[in-house]
Residue, then its C-alpha position, 0 to 999 in steps of 0.5 A: m801944463s798944456a799938452s803939446p800940439r798935434i803934429y801930423l806927419d802921416n799924410a801919405a796914409t790920409s791927409w789931415p787937416k782938411p780945408e775948412a771948405v771940406y768940412a762945410a761941404v760935407d756938413r751942408y750935404q748931410r743937413e740940407l741936401g741928403a739926396p742920392a745921386g741919379r735917383g731923383a728929379y727934385s731940386e736937392a737931387l739935381e744939385v747933387e747931380r750938378r756937384l758930382a758932374a762938376l767933380r768929374a770935370a774938375i778931376a778930368r781937368l786936373i789929370g788931362a782927361q778928355h771928358g769927365r765921363q772917363i772918371v769913375f768914382t770908387s770908394n778908394c784907390t784900392a777899389a780903383l786898382n781892383l776894378a782895373i786889374h780884375g776888370l781888364l785881365r783875362p786867363g792867359d794874360r801876362v803882367v809886368t809890375t815892380q817891387v815898389e808896388h803897394n799891396s793894392v796892386l800886389r794882392p789882386l795880381g797875386q790872387l789871379e796868379d794863384d788862381g792860375a789865370i795870369e802870369v806876373e813878372r815883378v821887376g826890381c828897383d835900386r836902393s832909392g826905390v827907383v825902377d830902371p826902365d831898361d829892366i821893364a824893357r827886358a821883362l816885356d814881350k808880345r804876350t804882355r797885356l798890362v804894365v802896372v807901376s806906381h807913380a811914386s813910392n809910398v815908402t821912399g817917395a821916389i818918383q818913377p819914370v812912368a812916361e818912359i816905362a809907358r813908352l816901352a810898354h806901348e811899343h810892345g802893345a801893352l796897356v799901362l795902369v798907373d797907381a797915382a795915390q801918392t801924386t795926385g794933388h802933390l804933383s802935376v799929373d797928366v795922363g797924356s804925358l805919363g802915357a797912362d791908359l788907366l790911372a787910379s787914385a785916392g780922394h783922401k790923400g793929396l786931393l784933401g777929400p774925406l776917406g771913402t773916396g777915389f777914382l779910376y781914369i779909363a782911356r776913351g774906348l777902353e771900357a769895352q775891355i773892362r768888365s764891371l765887377q758889380q752890377g745893379g742900379t745906376g739910376t739910368v736905363s732902368f728898363q734894362d735888366r743888364q748893366p749899362d755899357t757906357l761910362p761911368d754908369k757901367y762901373e757905378s752900381g748902387n748909391l755913391n758916397v755923396p757926402g765924401l764926393v761933395g767933400l772931395l770937390a771942395g778939397l780939389e777946389y782948394v788944391t786948384e786955387r792954391g796951385i799944384d806947383d805951390v803945394a809941390a814946392h811947399e812939400r818939397g821944401l819941407i821934406g828936403r829940410l827934414r832929410a838934410a837935418l837928419a842926414d848927420v844923426p848918428g845911427l839913423r839911416l835915410f831911404g829914398p832919393t837924396s834930391a827933393e826934386q826926385t821925390v814926393g813929400v815922403l821920407s822913411v828912416a831906420l834907427g839902428d836896430f830900434d823897432p820902428q813901431e816903438a819909435a813911432a809910439l815914443l814920438d807920439t807919446t812924448h812929442r805928439i808927433q804922428t808918423r807911420a811905422g811898419l811895412h806900409c803895405a809894401p812888403l817887396m819894397h822893404r825886401a828891396l831896401g833890406t828893412f823887411d826883417a826889421g819890421g820896416t821903417l819909420r815914415f814921415s809924410v808931409g802935406p800942404f798944411n805942415t810947417v817949417d816949425q813942425i819939421d824942426t820939432a820933428v828933427g829935435a825929437m829924432r835927435e833925442l830919440a837917436a841919442a837915447t838909443l845910443a846911450 
């Protein structure tokens, strides 16, 4: 008897599978190019430079940035958020953020807060995981330097009213940092429409690139306010013993992850050719189908907005008092359905949902290569699991 096919529903952590072009791009780089970025004038090194320039330009077009130089490559979204937070904030600054944030935001802010350097106010959310802009408005004052908000929750999938939050922040003279880890590649993301002064994202999620890739968008002129957290070789102005102050060199010391970045270019080209709207509609349809089919399962609680239009392809559930980790393990061992259980590095979100003490939730997250048949299989498996727990 053959094993069940793998059903991967953990795309909010990292996308899988990748487009074939991603695998081919990484393999070709490793076998045929093998050159570092900005470190040579031979033909392979120049091709690497062209590919990375093409990637910067493609990301800039994707998010509505004015120029590719405003895109700083990082090792992941966490690194991008840390660069923005630690690079920008100074002693005495005040920050407004929310309960829906990932630890990649909560922990850097918490570290600076514990050091006595900054003051942080954390705004709540409703039971769907949505932040009310009016609550942000009440938290803002003239001392607020920065507002940090996720574009979409990695727990409930709820899309936040970022544009309205940014408008309010700018009225108070604050800058806005958007964590777009769960939206780039999944939804149309435009820094101008969102009002984002800084935008951090992963390359390995919706953009379908390899792990170890991410980027930070920096609004024009803002680099003067953001310190580099690492100094070293950039391949430029090597006659100086001080870090360059221009984008992107100021923040890209040392060798870049070129294999990952050429793979990211291939992933982004796939997303662009397929079309963000097509990807969004596909994922919206799948997560809407999953939610509708699980809504009447006895003992099962569903979290997040009920409308698929208000969410990305993420759905968290809780099955009575059943441990979410055990549920995830059973789905994998019995049906080869792979999900993510636990607190999802978002402890305040789970406290807001009332799921923290139970160990979090079981999360399903879809991607562009999931199918209706896979969703229906997951529904059947959850019905079986629910029936067994109630027996």
